[in-house]
N, C-alpha and C positions, 0 to 999 in steps of 0.2 A: 178564513181563507187567506187573509193577508199574512198571518203568521206562518202558514205552511209555505207560501211562496217565498217568504224571507228566509226560512230555514233551508229550502232547496237551493237558494242562491248561494248560501254559505257553504253548502256541501260542494257545489260546483267549483267555487273559489278554492276550497281546500284541495280538491282533486287536481286542479290545474297547478297549484303550488307544488304538490308532490311530484307531478310529472316534470315540471320545469327544473326542480332541484335535481331530479335524477338525470335529466339531459345535461345539465351544467356539469355535474360531477363526472359523467362519462366523457364529455367533451374535454374537460380539463385533464382527465386521465390520459386521453389519446394524445395530447400535446406535450405531455411531460417528457423531458430529455432522457435519452437512453443512458444507462449506467456507463460511466467512464471506463474505457479499457485500460488495462495496465500497460504502461509504456516503459521501454528501456532507455535510460538516460545515456547519451553519447559521452563517453569519457574522453575529454579533450587532451589531457596530458597523462604522463606516467612517471613513476619514480625513477630517477636517474640511476639508482643502484641496480636496476634491472639490466642495464647494459653490461656491467661486469659479470653478472650472473649468466648472461647470454654467451659471452666469450669463454666462460669457464665450461660451458656446455658444448660450445662449437669453437674450439681453439684454433682450427685451421683458418679461421676468418680474421684472426687478430691483426693481420696486416692492415686491415681497413679500420681498425678501432679509432685511431686518431681522427680520421676523416668523419667517421660516424659521430663521434663526440662533438666535433666542431659543428656538424650539421644540426644536432639537437640542441646544443648550446645556443645556436643562432635562432632556433625556433622554440626556445623555452620548454623543451622536452614535450612538445605537442606531437600527437600522431600526425605523420606526414602523408601516409599512403591511404588514410581513411578520412571520411567526413560523415555527416549525418546520413548521407545517402548510401554509404557503404564504401567498398574499395574503389579508389579513384581510377580513372582510365589510364593514367600514366603508369600505375602499378602493373596493369596488364600489358602495356607497351613494353616495359622493362622485362617482364617475364617472357614475352615473346622474343625479345632480342637475345636474352641469355640462352634461349632454346635454339637459336640460330647463329651462334657465335662463329661457326665455321664459315659463314658467308663473308666474314671479315678476316678470314685467315687466322683466327685465334685457335690454337691447338691445346692450350692449357685446360686442364680438367677443372670443372666447377665443383668445389667441395660441398657436400651435404645437399646436393640437388634433390635427392630422393626425399629428404626431410621436408623441404619446402613444398614439394609436390603433394606430399601427404597432408600437410597443413592446409594447403589451398583446397584440397578435395573436401576436407571436413568443414572448412570455414565458409560461412554463408554471407560474409560481408561484415560481420561483427568484428570490431577491432581486437586483435590478438597480438600480444607483445612479441612473441617469437616470429610471427609472420611479418610484422612491421619491421623488426630489426633485420630479418633475412632480406627483405626487399631493399633496405638501405645498403646493406653490405653488398648485395648483388648489383645494385646500381653502381657503386664504386668499382666493383670488379669489372663491370662492363665498360665504363668510361676509361678506367685505367688501361684496360687491355686494348680497346679499339680506338680511343682518342689520344691518350697520352703515350702509350708504349712502355717499354721496359724502364725500370728505375734509372734515373739519370746517372747514378753513381757507377753503373755498369758500362757506361759509354766510354770511359777511359780505357777499360779493358779492350774495347773494340777500336781504340785510337780514333774516336770520332769527336771532333771538337767544334763542329758547327753548332750555333746557338739553338737551344731547344725552344719550342713555343711554350708559352706560359698561359694557363687558364685556371680559374677557380671552378672546380667541379661541384663545390657546394653551391656557389652562386648559379651555376648552369642549371641545377635542378629546379631552382625557382622558376626559370623560364619554361622548363618542360612540364611542370605542374600546371602552368597556365595554358600551354599549347603543346601537347605530347607529339604533334607532328614535326616539331622542330628537330627531333632526334634523327630524322631522315634528311636533314639539311646537308646538301653536298658541298658545303663551304667550310666544313670542319677541318678538312685536309687540303693539301694542294691537289690540283686536278689529276695528277698522275696516280694518286692513290685509288681513285674511283675507276680509272682506266684499267689498272692492274686488277682491281676487284672483279670487273667484268670478264677479263681474260681468265682469271682464276676459275670462275664458274664454267667457262667454256672448256678449259683443260680438265676439269673434274668430270665433265660430261664425256670427254674422250676417254678418260680413265675408266669410267663406269661401263663403257662399251668395249673395254678390253685393251685400250691403249694401242700401241703399235708394236709390231714384231721387229726384232733386231735383224738387220740385213747382214747376212753371212757372205763374206767375199771369198772367191776362189783363191787358192794359195798363190797363183801367179798373177793376181790382179795388180795392175799398175795405174790405170786411169780409164775414164770414159770421156770420149770427145764427141762433138756434134756429128751425127750420122752413124755412130756406132749402134749396134743392136745386141742385146743380151738379156738374160733373165734378171740380172741385177737392175737393169734400166726399169723393168716393170715393177720391181720392188721399190725402187726410188720414187716412181710415179705414185704408187699407192701410199707411200709414207708422206709425200708432200701434199697429197690430197687430204689426208687427215688433219693437217695443220693449215689448210686453206691456201697453200702456195700455188696450187693448180685447181682449176674449177671442177674437173671431173677425172675419174680414174678409168681410162679407156682400156687399160690392161696391155697396151702396146709395148713392145720391147725395143722399138726404135727411139733413139734419142733425137727427137725432132724439135721443131720450133717452139711449140707450146711448153714442152718440158724444159727446154733451155731457158725460157723466160721465168719459169717457176724456180729453176735452180738459181738464177740471178737474184730473184726475190729472197730465196732462202739464204743465200750467201750474204746479202745485205743485212738481213735480220740477225745474222750470227757473226758479223764482224770479219768476214772473209773478203779477200780480193775479188773484185767483180769480173770474173772471166767464166767461160762456159765449161771449162774442164773440171771433171769430178775426180777428186783424189781420195785416197783412203781416209785422210783426216776429215773430209766432208762427211763421209759415210759414218765415221766414228761419232761425229757430232749428232747426226741423225739418230744414232742408236742410243743416245741418252734417254733413259726411260721417262715416261710422262710424269711419274711420281717425283722424279728429281726436278723436273721443270716446275711442278707445283710447289715444291719446297722453295725453289729460287724465287718464285713469284711472291710467296708468303713472306720470305725474308725481306724482300724489297718493299712490300707494303708496310712492314714494320719501320723501315728507314723513312718512309714517307711520313709516318706519324710524328717523327721528331722535328719536322720542318714546318715553320709557321706559314700559313697561307698568305700572310702579309708580304712574304718574300717577292712574290710575282707582281705586287702592286707598285713596286718602284718604277720610276720612269725609265731607267736603264740599269742593267746589271749583267754580270758575266757569270756563266756556270761552266765549270770544267768537270766532266764525269771521267774519273780515272780509268775504270775498266773499258770504256768505249773509246778512249784516247781521243776525246773530242771536246772542243770548246764551242759554246753558243753565246753570242752577244745579243741580248734582248734590248730592244728600244721601242718604247711606246707599245708594249705588249706583244711585239712580234719579233721573230728572229731576224736580226739585221745581218748577221754573219755567222757562218759555221766554218770551223777550221779544225783540221787534224792537229793533234798535239803529241809530243813525246813526254812521258812522265817518269818518275823515279823507278829505278829497278828494285828488286826485292830486298836488296841490302840497304838501299837508300830510298825508302818509301816516301812518296809524296804525301804530306799530311792532309787529313780531312779537316778543313777549317774554313773560316771566312775572314775577309779583311776589306778595307776600303781603299781602292786604287786612288792614289793621290798625286803620283808623279809619272811622267814619261821621260825617259832618259835616252837621248839620241847619241849615237856613236859612243857607247858606254865603255868604260874600263871594266875588266873582269877582275874583281878582287878575290883572289883564290882563297878558299877557306883553309884554316890551319890543318884540318884533317887531310885535305887533298895535297897540301904542301908536304906533309909528313909521309903519306903513303904513296904518292905518285911523283911529285915534282923532285923532291930531294933524291930519291933513288935514281931518277933519270939524269940528274945533274952529276951524280957520281960517275955515271957511265960516259957523259958527254959534258965537258965544261962549257960548251957553247949552247947548251940546251935552251936557256932563257932567251938568248938573242935569236935563235932559230925560230922560236915560237912567239916572237914579238912581245916578250915579257921583261919585267924589270922588278928590282927590289924597291919597296916603298915603305919606309919606316919599319923595317923588320919583317914586312910581309911581301908577298909576291903579287903582282898584278899584271894583267895582259893589256896592252895598249889598244886603243880604238883602231878599228880597221876591218876589212872584209874577212880576215881570218880569225877575228876575235870570237871566242867560244860563245859569247852572248849575241853574236851577230851585230846588227846595225841599230837595234833599239831594244829597250827593256821597259817593262811596265811594273811599277812598284806599288805594293799595298803593304806598308810597314807591318812586320810581324816578327815574333820571337823565333819563328822557324826558319827565317832567312830564305823564304820561298817567294819567287816572283815569276812573271811571264817574260819570255824573251825570244828573240830571233835566234837563229843558228846558221852557221855555214854548212852544216851537215844536212843538206836538204834531202838526200837519198833516204834517210831514215823514215821519212813520212810515208813512203810507199810500202813499208813493212806492215804486215798484219799485226805483229806484236811490237808495241812501241814503248816498252818500259826499259829505257836505256840511261836516263839521266841520274844525276846525283840528288835528285829531289825536286829541283826546279822544273818548270813547265816550258818546253820549247814549242813555239807556235809556228805553224806552217805559213800563215798569212799575217805576219806582223805589220806589214805596211798597210794592208787593208784595214786592220784593226785600229791603227793609229789614225788613219784618215776618218774613220767613222766616229771615233771618240772626239776628235777635234773638228768635226764637220761644222758645228755651230759656233766655234770659237773664231772671232774675227782676226785673231793674231796668227792664224794658220791657214795655209792653202795646201793642196796636194803637192805643189811645186816646192814650197818651203819645207814641207815634211821630208820630201825626197832629198833635198839639199842637206838638211840637218843630219839625215841618216848616213850621208857619205862625206861628212865634213872632216872626219878623222880627228875631231875635237869634241870631247864630251860636253853635251848641252842638256841641262836639267830644265824641265818645265813643270810647274805646279798647275794641276787641273783646277779649273774654276769650280767644277762640281765633282765631288768624289763619287766614285762608282763602286757599288758593292760587288765583291768577287766571292763566289761560293765554289769551293772545291769539294765535290761529293763523291760517293762510291755507290753506284747502282749497277748491279749485274743483270737486271731485267728492266726494260723500259719500253713503254708503249709510245710509238711516234704519233705525229699529227695525222697520219693516214689510218691509225688504228691497228697497226701491226706491232706485235710483241717482238722486241729485240732482246736477244740473250748475249751476254758478253762473258769472257773468261774471268774467273775470280782470281785475278793475278796476284793478289796479296793473301789469298786463302782466308777470307774473313766470313764467308757465308756459313760454313759449318759451325763456327764458333757461335754466331748469332742464332742459328737454327737450334742449337743445343740449349741456349738460354731461353728461347721461346717455349720450348717443351717443358723446361724446369719451372717456368714462371707460374 
């Protein structure tokens, strides 16, 4: 009996051992790691020779080759637009921007756009060399068109000599890759750019709705005056309603008070004398098609791209806009003085450039230029031997100069910012010219309607001067030079469209005929 019991116990132990072994194997099998999935290794960099191959395939983009090579040299030919997670957000931001270039007034056609679209549709986020290089080229296309503007070598053709803003767009991309939202920073340009950009969208909306009809005048039309009534008045009302000069279009044919105020607003925006009489020339200006206004806005947005935003950060500076015949003196970020000016005529164009005002000259001599002596003074002297004396002039070391005094062509004061163009600001005895709508009469220098006020403001903080001393120096009939303690930047620009502080778009005559030339360049770019 004992043997049987011992045998049975062994059998039980054996069965338990088998069961435990089976459970342990099953448990171990259930905990075993899953087979490793095959993964694609992210390729960090690419062969530099692929860049040349890309341009051989897409030669129209070769304009950006140097910038692209600089970009990848800086980044050791690493992929820029991709990382382990796929295509970066900045890539999609740039793609969206190049799809909306018209918002920035860019008219140039983007080459091979269809090719990139096809690549992006096929691409699921895996690095692709063609897509990578397309994005880099289109990045430079975008910043060159919207931030930099046309190539600086072309500015001489446009006779534009204001300093260009300088920026590394290779370095700028580093910032965008960290924060793509920086691309919408409204400090890339002067504020005027963004104001024009908003107006551009508004005028495009007007164009999409059909623009405005041309106002046809009767053959015997002379003028419209307050209180007059005619079908033309109703058409003018409708036209001014479209551009926001009047709040509503009542359809009335009476030239009443509300329309008179709208006409004054319109005239102010377009550089006309502020009276309520409507003449054919005013109707002619209203008939300029909206498409032409859009072109003018785009041209002036381009000019804004050339100017550094740092310009407006100076404590004080002076801006002369040639087409508007106006000078603004800015002090502490605000306009301290606005003055009408007379600029050079079409044969003696005022140069677009900048300088540093360093001197004020009271009771100045006018040193007549050799060209004026040859073409104007000498012929008059042949007719009248007393010509010089009659005009308070004299010979001075082989040249002619006009003595200080109230009849001096430079008036009673001039403001000098030394430059090779021999251009400066000055007073004039011919005050009546400032009441003219067109004020391109000078030999290139800029005549200022409010020279005394300008001198007072410039010297306001100078203890050496008071308004009384300034007035006395201006009437001393003896030339007095004064060196400014702080030089003042002077910018002479050319803008035929400008949005004022009230948000109104102002259009000015293209007196030197420069808009069409620039517009053609923008289409060719």
